[in-house]
C-alpha positions as CSV (number, residue, x, y, z in Angstrom):
1,X,142.5,138.4,101.5
2,X,140.8,137.3,99.3
3,X,137.2,135.9,99.2
4,X,136.7,131.5,99.2
5,X,134.9,130.8,96.4
6,X,132.1,128.5,96.1
7,X,131.4,128.8,92.3
8,X,133.5,125.0,91.6
9,X,131.6,123.3,94.4
10,X,129.0,120.9,93.8
11,X,125.9,121.2,95.5
12,X,123.6,117.8,96.4
13,X,120.8,117.7,94.3
14,X,118.7,117.9,97.0
15,X,119.6,120.8,98.9
16,X,117.2,123.7,98.2
17,X,114.4,121.5,99.0
18,X,115.3,120.7,102.3
19,X,116.3,123.9,102.9
20,X,112.9,124.9,101.8
21,X,111.1,122.4,104.2
22,X,112.1,124.2,107.3
23,X,110.3,127.5,106.0
24,X,107.6,125.3,104.6
25,X,104.3,126.5,107.1
26,X,105.0,129.8,108.1
27,X,102.6,131.4,110.5
28,X,101.2,134.4,109.4
29,X,101.0,136.8,111.8
30,X,97.8,138.3,113.7
31,X,96.4,141.4,114.8
32,X,92.7,141.3,116.4
33,X,90.2,140.7,115.5
34,X,91.2,138.9,112.7
35,X,89.0,135.7,111.0
36,X,91.0,132.7,110.3
37,X,88.9,129.8,108.7
38,X,90.1,126.5,108.2
39,X,89.1,123.6,105.5
40,X,91.1,120.1,105.6
41,X,90.5,118.7,102.8
42,X,91.6,113.9,103.2
43,X,92.9,113.0,99.1
44,X,95.3,110.3,100.4
45,X,98.7,109.6,98.9
46,X,97.7,110.0,95.4
47,X,95.5,113.0,95.5
48,X,98.3,116.0,95.8
49,X,97.9,116.6,92.0
50,X,94.5,117.4,91.8
51,X,94.6,119.4,94.9
52,X,97.5,121.8,93.3
53,X,95.6,122.0,90.5
54,X,93.1,123.2,92.2
55,X,94.5,125.8,94.0
56,X,96.4,126.7,90.6
57,X,92.5,127.5,89.3
58,X,92.0,129.8,91.2
59,X,94.9,131.8,91.1
60,X,95.0,132.1,87.3
61,X,91.0,133.1,88.2
62,X,92.4,135.9,90.5
63,X,95.4,136.8,87.2
64,X,98.4,135.4,90.2
65,X,100.8,133.3,89.8
66,X,100.0,129.6,90.1
67,X,102.2,126.8,92.1
68,X,105.3,124.9,90.2
69,X,105.0,121.6,89.8
70,X,106.8,120.1,92.4
71,X,105.1,123.3,94.8
72,X,103.5,122.4,98.8
73,X,102.7,125.3,99.2
74,X,100.7,128.7,97.7
75,X,99.2,131.8,98.6
76,X,97.1,133.2,96.7
77,X,95.9,137.3,97.7
78,X,92.3,138.4,96.9
79,X,92.3,141.7,98.7
80,X,90.2,141.9,101.2
81,X,91.5,138.2,101.9
82,X,94.1,135.8,101.5
83,X,93.8,132.1,101.4
84,X,97.0,129.9,101.7
85,X,97.3,126.0,100.4
86,X,100.0,123.4,102.4
87,X,100.5,120.0,101.0
88,X,100.8,117.2,103.8
89,X,101.2,113.4,103.3
90,X,97.5,112.5,102.5
91,X,95.7,115.9,103.0
92,X,95.9,119.5,101.8
93,X,95.2,122.6,104.4
94,X,93.3,125.4,103.0
95,X,93.4,128.2,105.2
96,X,91.7,131.5,104.5
97,X,92.4,135.1,106.5
98,X,90.7,138.3,106.9
99,X,89.6,140.8,108.8
100,X,85.9,141.4,109.7
101,X,83.5,143.4,108.7
102,X,81.1,143.6,111.8
103,X,82.1,143.1,115.8
104,X,80.1,140.2,116.5
105,X,81.9,136.7,116.8
106,X,81.1,133.9,114.7
107,X,79.1,135.9,112.5
108,X,81.7,135.4,109.2
109,X,84.3,133.9,107.9
110,X,87.4,134.1,106.5
111,X,86.3,132.0,103.4
112,X,83.0,133.9,103.3
113,X,84.5,136.3,99.9
114,X,86.2,133.5,98.5
115,X,84.7,132.5,94.8
116,X,81.9,130.0,97.0
117,X,82.1,127.5,93.3
118,X,85.8,127.2,93.6
119,X,84.9,126.0,97.6
120,X,82.3,124.0,96.6
121,X,84.5,121.5,94.0
122,X,87.7,120.6,96.6
123,X,89.2,117.4,94.8
124,X,89.4,115.3,98.6
125,X,87.1,115.1,101.5
126,X,86.4,117.3,103.9
127,X,87.8,116.5,107.7
128,X,88.1,119.2,109.5
129,X,86.3,122.5,108.8
130,X,87.7,125.6,112.0
131,X,87.4,128.7,111.7
132,X,89.1,130.6,114.1
133,X,88.9,134.2,115.7
134,X,91.1,136.6,117.0
135,X,89.7,139.2,118.9
136,X,91.2,142.0,122.1
137,X,90.7,140.9,125.0
138,X,87.7,140.8,127.4
139,X,85.8,139.3,130.2
140,X,86.8,135.2,129.8
141,X,83.6,134.3,131.5
142,X,81.4,136.6,128.7
143,X,83.4,135.3,126.0
144,X,82.5,131.4,127.6
145,X,78.8,132.6,126.8
146,X,78.8,132.1,123.4
147,X,80.1,128.2,123.6
148,X,77.7,125.1,125.3
149,X,78.0,124.2,128.7
150,X,81.2,121.7,127.9
151,X,83.5,124.9,127.4
152,X,87.5,124.3,127.2
153,X,89.4,126.6,127.7
154,X,93.0,128.6,128.9
155,X,95.4,130.7,129.4
156,X,98.3,130.7,127.3
157,X,102.0,131.8,127.0
158,X,101.8,133.2,130.6
159,X,99.1,135.0,129.8
160,X,99.1,136.5,126.2
161,X,96.2,134.9,125.2
162,X,93.1,133.0,126.1
163,X,91.9,130.5,123.9
164,X,88.0,129.4,124.2
165,X,86.4,126.2,122.2
166,X,84.3,124.0,122.7
167,X,85.1,121.2,119.7
168,X,81.5,120.7,118.5
169,X,80.2,122.3,115.0
170,X,78.3,124.9,114.3
171,X,75.4,125.3,112.3
172,X,78.1,126.1,109.3
173,X,79.3,122.4,110.5
174,X,82.6,124.1,111.8
175,X,84.0,123.8,114.9
176,X,85.0,127.1,116.4
177,X,87.8,129.0,118.0
178,X,87.9,132.1,120.1
179,X,91.4,133.6,120.9
180,X,91.2,136.9,123.0
181,X,94.4,138.4,122.8
182,X,96.0,141.2,124.1
183,X,97.8,144.0,121.5
184,X,101.1,143.3,121.2
185,X,103.3,141.3,119.4
186,X,101.2,139.9,116.1
187,X,103.6,137.3,115.6
188,X,102.9,135.8,119.1
189,X,99.3,135.7,118.2
190,X,100.2,134.0,114.9
191,X,102.0,130.8,115.8
192,X,99.2,130.8,118.6
193,X,96.8,131.1,116.0
194,X,98.9,128.6,113.8
195,X,99.3,125.9,116.7
196,X,95.2,126.1,118.0
197,X,95.0,125.3,114.3
198,X,97.2,121.9,114.2
199,X,95.5,120.8,117.2
200,X,92.2,120.8,115.7
201,X,93.8,119.4,112.4
202,X,95.9,116.4,113.3
203,X,92.6,115.8,116.3
204,X,91.2,114.6,113.6
205,X,93.1,113.4,111.9
206,X,94.5,111.3,115.0
207,X,90.6,110.2,116.0
208,X,91.0,108.3,111.6
209,X,92.4,105.4,113.7
210,X,89.5,105.2,115.7
211,X,86.8,103.8,113.4
212,X,89.4,101.9,111.9
213,X,90.4,100.1,115.2
214,X,86.8,99.3,116.2
215,X,86.2,97.2,112.4
216,X,89.5,95.7,113.0
217,X,88.5,94.5,116.3
218,X,85.5,93.0,115.5
219,X,87.6,91.1,112.8
220,X,90.1,89.7,115.7
221,X,87.7,88.5,117.4
222,X,87.1,85.9,115.1
223,X,90.6,85.2,114.6
224,X,91.2,85.2,117.9
225,X,88.3,82.7,117.9
226,X,89.1,81.0,115.2
227,X,93.3,80.1,116.3
228,X,91.6,79.1,120.0
229,X,89.7,76.4,117.9
230,X,92.5,75.3,116.1
231,X,94.7,75.3,119.7
232,X,92.1,73.2,120.6
233,X,93.3,71.0,118.1
234,X,96.5,71.2,118.7
235,X,95.9,69.3,121.8
236,X,94.1,66.4,120.6
237,X,96.8,63.3,119.1
238,X,95.5,63.6,115.4
239,X,97.4,61.2,112.5
240,X,100.1,63.3,110.6
241,X,97.5,63.8,107.4
242,X,95.2,65.1,110.2
243,X,98.3,67.5,111.6
244,X,98.6,68.7,107.5
245,X,95.4,69.7,107.1
246,X,95.7,71.8,110.8
247,X,99.3,73.3,109.3
248,X,96.8,74.6,106.5
249,X,94.2,75.8,108.1
250,X,96.8,78.2,110.4
251,X,98.2,78.8,107.5
252,X,95.5,80.3,105.9
253,X,94.5,82.2,109.2
254,X,98.0,83.8,108.9
255,X,97.5,85.2,106.1
256,X,94.2,86.6,107.1
257,X,95.8,88.7,110.2
258,X,98.9,89.9,108.4
259,X,96.3,91.1,105.7
260,X,94.1,92.9,108.5
261,X,97.7,93.9,110.0
262,X,98.7,95.2,106.2
263,X,95.4,97.4,106.4
264,X,95.0,98.8,109.1
265,X,99.1,99.8,109.6
266,X,99.3,102.4,108.1
267,X,96.3,103.9,109.6
268,X,97.4,103.0,113.3
269,X,101.2,104.1,112.6
270,X,99.5,107.6,111.7
271,X,98.0,108.2,114.6
272,X,100.8,107.7,116.9
273,X,102.4,110.1,115.1
274,X,99.5,112.7,115.0
275,X,98.6,112.2,118.6
276,X,102.0,113.6,119.3
277,X,101.8,116.3,117.1
278,X,98.8,117.1,119.1
279,X,100.8,116.5,122.5
280,X,103.7,118.6,121.3
281,X,101.1,121.4,120.1
282,X,99.2,122.0,123.4
283,X,103.2,122.3,125.1
284,X,103.7,124.8,122.8
285,X,101.5,126.4,123.8
286,X,102.2,126.3,128.0
287,X,98.4,126.1,129.4
288,X,97.3,128.5,132.7
289,X,93.6,127.3,133.9
290,X,91.2,129.3,133.7
291,X,88.5,128.4,136.8
292,X,85.9,125.8,136.1
293,X,87.2,125.1,132.4
294,X,89.2,122.0,131.6
295,X,92.3,122.8,129.6
296,X,92.8,122.1,125.8
297,X,95.5,119.6,127.1
298,X,92.7,118.4,130.3
299,X,90.2,117.1,127.2
300,X,92.6,115.6,125.2
301,X,93.8,113.4,128.3
302,X,89.8,112.7,128.4
303,X,88.7,112.9,125.1
304,X,91.3,111.8,122.6
305,X,93.5,109.8,125.0
306,X,91.5,106.8,125.4
307,X,90.8,106.1,121.5
308,X,94.4,106.3,120.8
309,X,95.0,103.6,124.1
310,X,92.4,101.7,121.8
311,X,94.4,102.3,119.1
312,X,97.1,101.3,120.7
313,X,95.4,98.3,122.2
314,X,93.9,96.9,118.8
315,X,97.4,97.2,117.1
316,X,99.2,95.4,119.6
317,X,96.4,92.8,119.7
318,X,97.0,92.3,115.8
319,X,100.5,91.7,116.4
320,X,99.9,89.3,119.7
321,X,97.8,86.9,117.0
322,X,100.3,86.9,113.9
323,X,103.1,86.0,117.2
324,X,100.4,82.8,118.0
325,X,99.3,81.8,114.9
326,X,103.0,81.3,114.7
327,X,104.0,79.5,118.0
328,X,101.2,77.3,117.0
329,X,102.5,76.9,113.5
330,X,105.7,75.7,114.6
331,X,104.6,73.6,117.3
332,X,102.4,72.0,114.6
333,X,105.6,71.8,112.5
334,X,108.0,70.6,115.0
335,X,105.0,67.3,115.8
336,X,105.2,67.0,112.0
337,X,108.3,66.5,112.3
338,X,108.7,64.3,114.8
339,X,106.2,62.5,113.7
340,X,107.9,61.8,110.2
341,X,111.5,60.7,111.8
342,X,109.2,58.0,113.6
343,X,107.7,56.9,110.2
344,X,111.1,57.0,109.3
345,X,112.7,55.2,111.8
346,X,110.0,52.5,112.0
347,X,111.2,51.9,108.1
348,X,114.6,51.8,108.7
349,X,114.0,49.2,111.2
350,X,111.3,47.3,108.8
351,X,114.2,47.4,105.8
352,X,116.8,46.5,108.7
353,X,115.1,43.4,109.0
354,X,114.5,43.1,105.5
355,X,117.5,43.4,104.6
356,X,118.6,41.1,107.8
357,X,116.8,38.5,106.7
358,X,118.1,38.7,102.9
359,X,121.5,38.2,104.3
360,X,120.4,35.0,105.9
361,X,118.8,33.9,103.6
362,X,121.7,34.7,100.9
363,X,124.6,33.2,103.5
364,X,121.8,29.8,103.5
365,X,122.0,30.2,99.5
366,X,125.7,30.6,99.5
367,X,126.2,27.6,101.5
368,X,123.9,25.7,99.7
369,X,125.8,27.0,95.9
370,X,129.2,25.6,97.6
371,X,127.4,22.1,98.5
372,X,126.2,21.6,95.1
373,X,129.3,23.5,93.1
374,X,131.9,21.2,95.7
375,X,129.3,17.6,94.9
376,X,129.7,18.4,91.3
377,X,133.4,19.1,91.1
378,X,134.3,15.9,93.8
379,X,132.3,14.1,91.0
380,X,133.8,15.3,87.9
381,X,137.1,14.4,89.9
382,X,136.5,11.2,90.0
383,X,136.4,10.3,86.7
384,X,140.1,11.6,86.3
385,X,141.7,9.2,89.6
386,X,139.3,6.7,88.7
387,X,141.3,6.2,85.4
388,X,145.2,6.5,87.5
389,X,143.9,3.9,89.7
390,X,143.1,1.8,86.6
391,X,147.1,2.4,85.6
392,X,148.7,2.5,88.7
393,X,148.2,-0.3,90.3
394,X,147.9,0.2,94.9
395,X,147.1,4.1,93.8
396,X,143.1,3.5,95.0
397,X,140.5,6.4,94.4
398,X,138.2,6.0,97.2
399,X,140.6,7.4,99.0
400,X,141.9,9.7,97.1
401,X,138.3,11.4,96.5
402,X,137.9,11.5,100.5
403,X,141.1,13.4,100.7
404,X,140.4,15.6,97.8
405,X,136.9,16.5,98.5
406,X,137.2,19.0,101.9
407,X,140.0,21.0,99.7
408,X,137.2,21.0,96.6
409,X,134.7,22.3,99.4
410,X,137.7,25.0,101.2
411,X,138.1,25.7,97.7
412,X,134.8,26.4,95.9
413,X,133.5,28.2,99.4
414,X,137.0,30.7,99.8
415,X,136.0,31.7,95.5
416,X,132.7,32.4,96.8
417,X,133.3,34.8,98.8
418,X,135.9,35.7,96.7
419,X,133.3,37.1,94.0
420,X,130.5,38.8,96.5
421,X,133.0,41.0,98.0
422,X,134.4,41.9,94.3
423,X,130.5,42.4,93.8
424,X,128.7,44.0,96.5
425,X,132.2,45.7,98.3
426,X,130.8,44.0,101.6
427,X,133.8,42.7,103.9
428,X,131.5,41.5,106.8
């Protein structure tokens, strides 16, 4: 049986990139003891090239292949340590892995052996610095003692591991995560470690919106106060010129509100997406309670969720403010239009009145013109009539004039009326 050939197929130009996307961020299998340190640098949506170049510098320094021009992740092997670079929408993560040389937790980090001058030259600002250590399972109470009073922890994945943290920076400015994993599946341990790191990374990214919400809330309060003042003016009786000035003020306020929304929309929308990832990663861990400790999910409900609700509330206030201003502008526009229609109606009535007066005057002039023309016409006819009277005895010119005069008047009136119809096109 002949095999189907695909040599003539025309593949989509992005097919390979789409297939690679599913494998772009694989987890690293881990067997305790292990040190994992993550640094997340916020370089913005335009900082990808600089981050890639920074990773390429380390690769050249160690004599290893550099990431490609469009690469969004790369791994460098330093012998006793490994470093993985991943590019995200607005940040890069730099995650180091190595085995500890001692036996005491949190004495070392996975980045201690990475060239320190290179570490100090990250292109972006460091937002996340966290260290995760994987050790064999021990008593959770003894492990909890390494943290402060507010310890957060839970059993993960049906008891496969225990995670403990306090989400507070230590003396080196890093938050600490301790995972006590039973000897077993390195892939499962690696997946859980990656989820824990992503929870901390996306928690901080989501919280970036919180100070933005505070600043936006203050600006929004000023906008709402001005909108209320304009609404009060809207209830007052005003002339059309004042209404136009009020409409200009509303347009200016609407522009300021739209500008505020434009500055904050990305941050608020990103916070919603990051918060959703945090919740999804927590759900993937399948937490079980440890007596006396908050789980990671409960900690996020108490500390992260309220901040996200604040951001949502400010975003909704912004949308409500622009809707309110739009309604006020619409109402004012309606009032201006009604006033303009009333002015137009009054103008039309005045014009109609003037037209009526003009018509009456025209009719008066037309009557006078008829009388004048008829008078002169009858006068002119008097001369031939007198001549006939002298030539024809028995003919009375005066009687003839009296008979002809009404006919002349009627003829003149009909002629003027016909002439006016031709000039004005008016049948009335």
